[in-house]
C-alpha positions as CSV (number, residue, x, y, z in Angstrom):
1,M,-46.1,-21.7,-43.0
2,I,-47.2,-19.8,-39.9
3,T,-44.6,-18.1,-37.8
4,Y,-45.3,-17.3,-34.2
5,Y,-43.5,-14.6,-32.4
6,I,-43.2,-14.6,-28.7
7,K,-43.2,-11.2,-27.2
8,P,-40.6,-10.9,-24.5
9,L,-41.8,-9.8,-21.1
10,I,-40.8,-6.5,-19.9
11,I,-38.1,-6.9,-17.2
12,L,-38.4,-4.4,-14.5
13,P,-35.3,-3.1,-12.8
14,P,-34.5,-4.7,-9.4
15,I,-36.1,-3.0,-6.5
16,P,-33.4,-1.7,-4.1
17,F,-34.0,-3.7,-0.9
18,S,-32.3,-2.3,2.1
19,I,-33.2,-1.1,5.6
20,G,-33.8,2.4,4.3
21,Y,-36.1,1.1,1.6
22,L,-38.3,-0.6,4.1
23,E,-38.5,2.5,6.2
24,S,-40.5,4.2,3.4
25,F,-43.5,2.0,4.1
26,P,-45.9,3.0,6.9
27,S,-46.3,-0.6,8.0
28,Y,-42.6,-0.8,8.8
29,H,-43.0,1.7,11.6
30,L,-45.9,-0.2,13.0
31,F,-43.9,-3.4,13.5
32,S,-40.4,-1.9,13.9
33,A,-39.2,-2.3,17.5
34,M,-42.5,-3.8,18.5
35,V,-40.9,-6.1,20.9
36,E,-38.9,-3.4,22.7
37,K,-42.0,-1.1,22.9
38,N,-44.5,-3.7,23.9
39,K,-42.6,-6.0,26.2
40,I,-45.8,-7.1,27.9
41,T,-46.5,-9.4,25.0
42,L,-43.3,-11.4,25.9
43,L,-44.5,-11.7,29.5
44,I,-48.0,-12.8,28.4
45,L,-46.6,-15.5,26.1
46,A,-44.3,-16.7,28.8
47,I,-47.2,-17.1,31.2
48,A,-49.3,-18.8,28.5
49,L,-46.4,-21.3,27.8
50,L,-46.1,-22.1,31.5
51,I,-49.9,-22.7,31.6
52,C,-49.3,-25.4,28.9
53,L,-47.7,-27.5,31.7
54,A,-51.1,-28.2,33.1
55,P,-53.5,-30.5,31.3
56,M,-55.4,-28.2,28.9
57,P,-57.8,-28.8,26.0
58,Y,-56.1,-29.4,22.6
59,G,-57.5,-26.1,21.3
60,Y,-55.4,-24.2,23.9
61,Y,-52.2,-25.7,22.6
62,M,-53.1,-24.9,19.0
63,L,-53.9,-21.3,20.1
64,I,-50.5,-21.1,21.7
65,R,-48.8,-22.5,18.6
66,Y,-50.4,-19.8,16.4
67,T,-49.7,-17.0,18.8
68,A,-46.1,-18.0,19.4
69,T,-45.5,-18.4,15.6
70,I,-46.9,-14.9,15.0
71,L,-45.0,-13.3,17.8
72,F,-41.7,-15.0,17.0
73,G,-42.2,-14.0,13.3
74,I,-42.6,-10.4,14.3
75,M,-39.5,-10.7,16.5
76,V,-37.5,-12.2,13.6
77,Y,-38.4,-9.3,11.5
78,D,-37.6,-6.8,14.2
79,Y,-34.3,-8.3,15.2
80,F,-33.3,-8.7,11.5
81,Q,-34.0,-5.0,11.0
82,N,-31.9,-4.2,14.1
83,R,-29.1,-6.5,12.9
84,Q,-29.1,-8.6,16.0
85,K,-28.1,-11.9,14.4
86,R,-28.2,-14.2,17.4
87,L,-31.7,-13.2,18.4
88,Y,-32.8,-13.2,14.8
89,V,-31.7,-16.8,14.4
90,T,-33.0,-17.9,17.8
91,C,-36.5,-16.5,17.1
92,L,-36.5,-17.9,13.6
93,A,-35.8,-21.4,15.0
94,L,-38.6,-20.9,17.6
95,A,-41.0,-19.7,15.0
96,L,-40.3,-22.8,12.9
97,L,-40.6,-25.1,16.0
98,F,-44.0,-23.7,17.0
99,Q,-45.5,-23.3,13.5
100,P,-48.8,-25.2,13.3
101,I,-48.8,-26.3,9.7
102,L,-46.2,-29.0,9.8
103,K,-46.4,-30.2,13.4
104,I,-43.4,-31.7,15.0
105,P,-44.4,-34.7,17.2
106,L,-42.1,-34.5,20.2
107,G,-44.2,-36.0,23.0
108,R,-45.7,-34.3,26.0
109,E,-42.5,-34.4,28.2
110,V,-40.3,-32.8,25.5
111,W,-42.9,-30.1,24.8
112,N,-43.1,-29.3,28.5
113,L,-39.3,-28.9,28.6
114,I,-39.4,-26.7,25.5
115,D,-42.2,-24.6,27.0
116,V,-40.2,-24.0,30.1
117,V,-37.0,-23.1,28.3
118,V,-38.8,-20.8,25.9
119,A,-40.6,-19.1,28.8
120,I,-37.3,-18.5,30.5
121,F,-35.9,-17.1,27.2
122,L,-38.9,-14.8,26.9
123,L,-38.6,-13.7,30.5
124,W,-34.9,-12.9,29.9
125,L,-35.9,-10.8,26.9
126,F,-38.5,-9.1,29.1
127,F,-36.1,-8.1,31.8
128,R,-33.0,-7.3,29.8
129,K,-31.9,-3.9,28.8
130,K,-31.9,-3.1,25.1
131,E,-28.5,-3.8,23.6
132,T,-27.6,-2.9,20.0
133,N,-25.5,-6.0,19.0
134,I,-26.3,-9.3,20.5
């Protein structure tokens, strides 16, 4: 009779995941507070969303979806690191709304309303002063 032994995998200790742990990576400093340092990106996206109100080619709308998803994803990361829960949850919802993989068919009128509301939100973020706990 042949006996097989299964060698157990080596279990590594858990990696301590905290704000201080992420600060040890150089990429953290590249994206940390990106929104507060480069507020012009908020203004550019707000203008691009308002341009969506005009009849544009479908490729433009897809470009805006990708751009908005990436920017809101960076904002989610940034606000999560700064422990701003309301902005974190809001930007996470917007990133999921604009994500281009599983498209949400809402109709042109609803998307126009969403574009205007999100543009107003981005303009509010552009003109507000930095607060620590929102």
